[in-house]
N, C-alpha and C positions, 0 to 999 in steps of 0.2 A: 855836552853829552847828556843824554837822557837815560835814566834808569827806570825800568818798569818792574814792579813787584806785585805779586798776587799773594794774598793772605787768606787763610781759612781759619776762622775762630770757632773752636769746638766748645759748645756749652752743653752740659748734660744734666740730667735730673731724673727723678723717679716719678713716673706719671701714673703709678698704680692708684686706681680710684678717682682719677681725674679725667675730664673730657679732653680729647686730643687737641681740638682747635685752640681753646684757651691756653692749654699747656704750651703749645708751640709758639703762640703769640707772645707769651710771657718770656720764653727763651729767646726769641728774636729780639724783643725789646731789651733784654739784658745784654745780649751780644752787641747790639747797636750802642748801648751805653758804654760798655767796656771798650769798644773800638774808638768811640769819641774821646773817652778819657785818654786812651793811648795816643791818639793824634794830638791832643792838647799837650801832653807831656813831650812829644816829639817836637812840637813847635817851640815850646819853652827851651828845650835843650838846644835846638838850632839857633835860637836867638842868643843864648849864652855863648855859643861858639862863633857868633858873628854872621850867621846865615840868615835866611829869610824866614 
């Protein structure tokens, strides 16, 4: 059985006085990093439980 899940990661910040494009690039990079860390933790947890 396959399970499909969709996630949205919300990252916020104060962009007053900052250019829009670099601001959002930084937020996207942070969101990517946080999601990668989450996946790494999930993989470690699955291995401890005997999964893949």
